[in-house]
C-alpha positions in Angstrom: 57.6 69.8 102.0 60.0 67.2 103.3 60.6 65.8 99.8 61.5 69.3 98.6 64.0 69.7 101.5 65.5 66.3 100.7 65.9 67.5 97.0 67.9 70.5 98.2 70.3 68.5 100.4 73.8 68.2 99.0 75.4 64.8 98.6 79.1 64.4 99.0 82.0 62.5 97.3 85.1 61.5 99.1 87.9 61.3 96.5 91.3 59.7 97.1 94.1 59.7 94.6 96.5 56.9 95.4 99.7 55.3 94.2 100.6 51.8 95.4 104.0 50.1 95.4 104.6 48.1 92.2 102.4 45.1 92.0 100.3 46.0 95.1 97.2 47.4 93.5 95.3 44.1 93.5 96.0 43.4 97.2 94.9 47.0 98.0 91.7 46.5 95.9 90.8 43.5 98.1 91.2 45.6 101.3 89.3 48.4 99.7 86.4 46.1 98.9 86.4 44.9 102.5 86.4 48.5 103.7 83.5 49.4 101.4 81.5 46.4 102.8 81.6 48.0 106.3 79.6 51.1 105.1 75.9 51.3 105.6 74.0 54.4 106.7 74.2 57.1 104.0 76.5 55.2 101.7 75.4 55.7 98.1 78.1 53.8 96.1 81.7 53.8 95.2 84.0 53.6 92.2 87.6 52.5 92.1 89.4 53.7 89.0 92.8 52.4 87.9 95.2 54.1 85.4 95.9 51.4 82.8 99.2 49.6 83.2 100.0 51.3 86.5 99.5 51.0 90.2 97.8 54.5 90.4 94.2 55.0 90.9 91.3 57.1 92.2 88.7 56.0 94.7 85.4 57.9 94.7 82.9 57.2 97.5 79.5 58.9 97.6 77.6 59.8 100.8 74.2 61.3 101.7 75.9 63.6 104.2 79.2 64.5 105.9 77.8 63.1 109.1 77.2 59.7 107.5 80.7 59.8 106.0 82.3 60.5 109.4 80.2 57.8 111.1 81.5 55.2 108.6 85.0 55.4 110.1 84.4 52.5 112.4 87.1 50.6 114.1 86.8 47.8 111.5 87.2 50.3 108.7 90.2 52.0 110.4 91.9 48.6 110.9 91.6 47.8 107.2 93.1 51.2 106.4 96.0 50.6 108.7 96.5 47.2 107.0 96.5 48.9 103.6 99.1 51.6 104.8 102.2 49.6 103.9 101.0 49.2 100.3 101.1 52.9 99.4 104.1 54.3 97.4 103.1 57.8 98.5 100.5 59.1 100.9 97.0 59.3 99.4 95.8 62.8 98.3 92.2 63.1 99.6 89.5 65.7 99.0 85.8 66.0 99.8 83.5 67.4 97.1 79.9 68.5 97.1 77.9 66.8 94.4 76.6 69.6 92.3 74.8 67.6 89.6 73.9 64.0 88.9 73.3 62.5 85.5 72.7 59.0 84.6 75.8 57.0 83.8 76.4 55.3 80.5 73.6 57.2 78.7 73.1 56.0 75.2 73.8 58.6 72.5 71.5 57.0 70.0 
């Protein structure tokens, strides 16, 4: 029965829409990578998307649970986020989503 209950659990995605000051995306990406490296329990993966030719992007971080996501905000992670703060052109817009459906990425259409 535990497997069935696990199947019913919702996963979560933390989504941040960001815009960095001109030329600061690559520095922010390095700090983002360090931040992601601090995650462990419940972390499922992450994507960092960049709008071509710009300093705008979207970060999507997947979690097993909201509790795991909250627990990931360690002092080390928070310090990296403070370090990143001066790179933003505008404040990030963040939202948490429930993952309703999962499909395999990059599925061949052959």
